[in-house]
C-alpha positions as CSV (number, residue, x, y, z in Angstrom):
1,M,-2.0,-7.1,7.3
2,S,-2.2,-10.6,8.4
3,D,-4.7,-13.2,7.1
4,D,-7.2,-12.1,9.7
5,W,-7.6,-8.7,7.9
6,H,-9.2,-7.9,4.6
7,T,-10.1,-5.0,2.4
8,T,-13.9,-4.6,2.3
9,H,-13.9,-1.7,-0.2
10,S,-11.3,0.1,-2.3
11,S,-11.2,2.6,-5.2
12,V,-8.4,3.9,-7.3
13,D,-8.1,6.7,-9.8
14,L,-4.5,6.2,-10.9
15,C,-3.5,9.6,-12.3
16,V,-1.8,12.7,-10.9
17,G,-4.4,14.3,-8.6
18,G,-6.5,11.1,-8.6
19,Q,-7.8,9.7,-5.3
20,F,-7.5,6.3,-3.7
21,S,-9.2,4.8,-0.7
22,S,-9.4,1.5,1.1
23,R,-11.4,0.2,4.0
24,M,-9.3,-2.3,6.0
25,E,-11.1,-4.4,8.6
26,A,-10.3,-7.3,10.9
27,K,-12.3,-10.3,9.7
28,D,-13.9,-10.7,13.1
29,G,-15.2,-7.1,12.9
30,C,-13.4,-5.9,16.0
31,F,-11.5,-3.1,14.3
32,G,-11.2,-1.3,11.0
33,F,-9.8,1.9,9.5
34,D,-9.8,3.9,6.3
35,F,-6.7,4.6,4.2
36,A,-7.0,7.3,1.6
37,G,-4.9,9.8,-0.3
38,T,-4.0,11.5,-3.5
39,Y,-1.5,10.5,-6.2
40,T,1.1,13.2,-6.6
41,R,3.5,11.8,-9.2
42,I,3.4,8.8,-11.6
43,V,6.2,7.6,-13.8
44,P,4.8,4.5,-15.6
45,G,6.7,1.3,-14.9
46,Q,8.9,3.2,-12.4
47,L,7.2,4.9,-9.5
48,I,4.0,6.1,-7.9
49,E,4.1,8.9,-5.3
50,Y,1.2,9.8,-3.1
51,S,0.1,11.8,-0.1
52,F,-2.1,10.7,2.7
53,G,-3.0,13.3,5.3
54,D,0.2,15.2,6.0
55,R,2.4,12.2,5.1
56,S,3.7,10.8,1.9
57,G,4.7,7.6,0.3
58,I,6.6,6.2,-2.7
59,V,6.1,2.9,-4.5
60,E,9.1,2.1,-6.7
61,F,9.3,-0.7,-9.3
62,V,13.0,-1.7,-9.5
63,P,14.0,-4.1,-12.3
64,C,16.1,-7.0,-11.1
65,T,17.4,-10.3,-12.5
66,D,14.4,-12.4,-11.5
67,G,11.6,-9.8,-12.1
68,V,10.7,-6.6,-10.5
69,M,11.2,-5.6,-6.8
70,V,8.5,-3.4,-5.4
71,R,9.8,-1.0,-2.7
72,V,7.6,1.1,-0.5
73,T,8.9,4.1,1.4
74,F,6.6,6.0,3.7
75,D,6.5,8.7,6.3
76,A,5.8,6.9,9.6
77,E,3.0,8.1,11.8
78,S,3.6,8.8,15.5
79,V,0.8,6.6,17.1
80,N,2.1,3.1,16.4
81,P,5.8,1.9,16.7
82,E,7.7,2.2,13.4
83,E,8.5,-1.5,13.3
84,Q,4.8,-2.4,13.6
85,Q,4.2,-0.1,10.6
86,R,7.0,-1.7,8.6
87,Q,5.5,-5.1,9.4
88,G,2.0,-4.0,8.2
89,W,3.4,-2.6,4.9
90,Q,5.5,-5.8,4.4
91,A,2.4,-7.9,4.9
92,I,0.5,-5.9,2.3
93,L,3.5,-6.4,-0.1
94,N,3.5,-10.1,0.7
95,N,-0.2,-10.4,-0.2
96,F,0.4,-8.5,-3.4
97,A,3.2,-10.9,-4.3
98,K,0.9,-13.9,-3.7
99,H,-1.8,-12.3,-5.9
100,V,0.7,-11.6,-8.8
101,E,2.3,-15.0,-8.6
102,A,-1.2,-16.7,-8.6
103,R,-2.0,-14.9,-11.9
104,Q,1.1,-16.2,-13.7
């Protein structure tokens, strides 16, 4: 997601079987989509696994010398090119990093 996108609504119930949802929209209102799923496995401080539709994803928290690396692995969908999907997830991670760094 670039700076011309934002999340207009989100909810998180971070427990196994808990649901999450986010509404992502272009700031100019030309397009939007919902992203929702279910948490399937949680290991505090290590990983979060989830399913969304018939796909799945994993968020890993990997300790490193200068902090924690957050790595997301996901099942790609077949509509958009895989590289475009990678760029979208990376943009989300970049925004997350900005948020975390601003709070320090």
